Residue, then its C-alpha position, 0 to 999 in steps of 0.5 A: m275469319s269465316s263468314s259462315t259463323s256469322k251466317i249461322a248466328d244470323w240464321a239462329s237469330k231469325n228462328k229465335n221464336l221457336i225456342i226463346a219465348a217470353t211474356a210480360v210481367t203483370v204490372v200491379g195497377g196497370a191494364a193487365a190487372t183490370y181483370y180484378y178491378q170489377s165494381s160490385t158489392g161484397v161481404s166485409t171480412t176483416s177481423e177488425k170489422k167483425k169485432k166492432s159492436k156498435s149498432k151504428n157502425r154495423k148498420k153503416k157497414s151493412a149498407n156499404n158492403g152487404p150483410s154483416p158477418a153476424n147476420e150471415p147464415l152458416l155455409e152448411e145452411l145455404s143451398l149449393e147455388d147460394r154458397n157459390k153466390v157468396a163465393q162470387d161476392y167474396k171474389s168481387k170484394g177481393n177484386k175491389l180491395y186489390q184495386q185499392h192495393e189492400w193486399i192482405e184484406a183482398a187475400n182474406s176475401y179470396s180465402k173466404a171465396i175458396e172456403s165458400a165455393t162448392k168446388p174450387e175455382a182456379v181464379f180464386y187461387s190465382n187472385r190470392a197468389a197475386c196478393y201474396n206476390n205483392l206482399g213478397r210472400y213468394e212461397e205462398t204465391v207458388n203454392d196458390c199458383n200450383e193449386a190454380l194450375k191443377l185446375d187449369s194447366e194453361y192458366v196464363k196468369a197463374l203461370n206468369r205469377r208463379a214464374q215471377a215468384q220463382e224468379q224472386l226465390g232464385k228458382l230460375t229454371e222453374a221460372l224459365n219453364d213457366f214464362t216459356a209456357a205462358t208465352i207459347i200458350d198466349q201465342f207470342r201476342n205480347e210485344s214485351a214478352s221476350k223480356s221476361v224469358e230473355r231476362v231469366l235466360k240471361k241470369v241462368a246462362e251467366a250463372k252456369a257460365k261462371l261455374i263452368l269457367q271457375s271449374r274449367g282448367e286451361k285448355l287449348p281450343q280444337i286443333s282446327f281453330i289453332q291452325a286457322y289462327l296460325n294460317a292467318f299469318r304468312e309463313r315465317t322461318p324462326t331464327a335458326i338454333p344449332d344443335d349445340s345450343p344451351a338447354g333453353d334454346l333447344d327447348l324453344k327449337e323443340a317448341f317450334n318443331a312441335s308447332e310445325a307438327k301440329d302438336f300444340k300441347l307439346s309446343r306450349t310445354k316446351v316454350e314455357e320450359s325455354l323461358s324458365k331456363g332462359l335463352s341465349s339472346t334477346q331475339l330468341e327470348a322475343e320469339a319465345l314470348n311471341l309464341r307463348g303470347t300466342f298460346y295465351f291468346l288461344l287460351n282466351n287469356p288476353v291479359k297474359a297474352i298482351a304482357d308477353l307480346e309487349k315484352s317481345v317488342e320491347l326486346w326486339p322492336e323490329f319484330s313486326q309480327s309481335w306488333v300485329k298479334a298485339a294489335s289483335v289482342y288489344m281489340e279483344l281487350a276492347n282497346p281499338q286505339a292501342a290496336f291501331k297504334a300497334f299496327d302503325t308501329a308494325i308498318e313503321k318498323n317494316p313498311v313491307d309487312a303484308d300481314a300488318f296490312y292484312h290484319r289491319g284490314q281485318v279489324y276495319f272489316i269487323l268495324s264495318d269500315f269496308n272502304k278502309a278494309i279494302e284499302n288495306y287488303e289491296k296493299s297487302v296483296e300489292i306487297d305479296d300476292s301469294f297469300p290467298l286469304a288476303q285476296i279472299q277477304l278483299a273480294v268479301a269486303q268488296y261484296k259487303n261494300g256493294n261491289i258484287a261484280k268486283a267481288m266475283v271477278i276477284f274470286r274467279s281470278s283467285i281460282k285461276k291463281f290458287p286452283a288447289k286452295s280449298d279456301v277460295y272455293t269455300y268462300y266463293g261458294e258462300l257468296l254464291m249461296d248468299q245470292g241464292k245461286f245454290e247449285e253453283a255454291v254446292e259445286k264450289f263446296d264439293k270442290a273444296i271438300e275434294l281438295d281438302g281430302d284427308k288433310y290434317p286437321v280436317n277443314v269441315l267448313p265446306k261440308i257445313n256450308k254445303a249442308l246450309a246450302i241444300f237446307q236453304w235450297k231444297q229444305d233437305f233436312a236429312g241431307a243437311e243433317s247427314l253432312v253436318r254429322e260427318a263434319v262433327a265426326s271428322d272434328p268432334e270439337n268444332d264449335v261451328a259444326i256442333g252449333t249447326l247440328a244443334q240448330l238443324c235438330l231443333q228445326q226438325g223437332k229433335i229436341d233431345e238431340a238439340i239439347e245434347a248438341f247445345e251441351k257439347s257446344a258449351q263444352v267446346s266454347r272458347t270465350e265467355p260470350e260463346l259459352v253464354n250463347a250456347i248455354t242460353y240456347e241449351n236452356a231455351t230448348r230445355a224449356q221448350a221440351h218441358f212445355i211439350k211434355n207438360h202441355p201436350s195439347a198446347a204443344a200440338k199447336l206449336g207447328p202451325l203457330a211457327q208456320s204462321m209466324g214465318a219461322 
């Protein structure tokens, strides 16, 4: 497994503030609501109070809340200055009622303020929207926020309230746009800000991912991905099948040949046909199940994959490769106990199976148990030192474990032993890049690119790594983007290349191109988490584009803001 993918993910995560903004939900009665909690006299506006006719009560109310409605002059009889004063009195009364959680009465007071004012004020509509929001009257909340934002397009409280109401109404894209705008305008100062946007982003991404997965038929991933998975196992010669064998056996033979020729669609079809027609021996059936289980795993169907692999070892217990593959699937199913048991069985059946030790080392590596990973990689190399990936991963594990000098020695030794293997240069370059030795790293990536030449399927990882190196080294956006576009052109469905292109476009403010690349990334995503991640970035970027379009003056501050945040 390449560490480039994790590097890209880490890099994207560090730059999250550029695309994932958030803001806090206003908590009624908390510090965020103190804007309303101003103490002042006001005008009684409830219908119940208007209907009361007893002189004693009327005098009491007049003393507490200002002049009674019966004594108020008509608005048209007031001067403009007095009308605005009455409006402010109604607002103050509304604030007091809001503080007492008298939402309906407070809303009525804000309505009176709106009616009384000589010209509309955004705060009146926003405050009434807060009342409606607390009453669960979300459509009215949105309408009032719309009015407030017509008067002040950067009114953060109105944006937040409209976002909350839209989220309740299931209008998630609109909610996301408002939460994002509110947060950027507020300059990311609220520590709990990310929760609002990330919550809505999660809802949007999961809902869209569900629809995509329901409509998406079974589709094998890109050829380069399949080949990378197969290359993680040492070459193994399948059981020989004579030309005069039964039809099922011959279909299996065609499946093996098609896989060798990298025609994986044909290989999958033929292995299905072989199992449907039946095979002449349990060993051949076990091999067919191993191959079909591999395809199920690549199709992101671990349940069917494990069923085939378990049946394979049941028919042929000594078939250690099926045990090893089963262990990988168990890990995908979040069952490490079963995975390690499968590895133990594979080694028990074949103590010199170098692949079993290599893949068990991979699992320990993923679990960050680098000491055990190193132990297994060393055993794999001891059994068979002709497999470069085992030595590469041994070096990387040493590096991760803090043994940098050992890691460098292993890589230099591996280059001498495997001078024509591009992977050695690619991974060595990654470690050099991690140490900030960009010039040396680029030299190694160039060598890997030269060695790969016109191989099929093309390995685009060296170009992607070189792009990241020159981006970090020289901040050469144009050069980095050019290399990544070459990688995408060579392998149009490579998820790492597409994801890197999206991030580079985003860093340069090429929002539309970034969105297009994120959309493509979602299309080629193999697993649900990968799909959710791609959709998350796509929609976060769309929200930023919406902000730039609708708040151009605030958007102009994005660049300096990002720089001040160290993005």
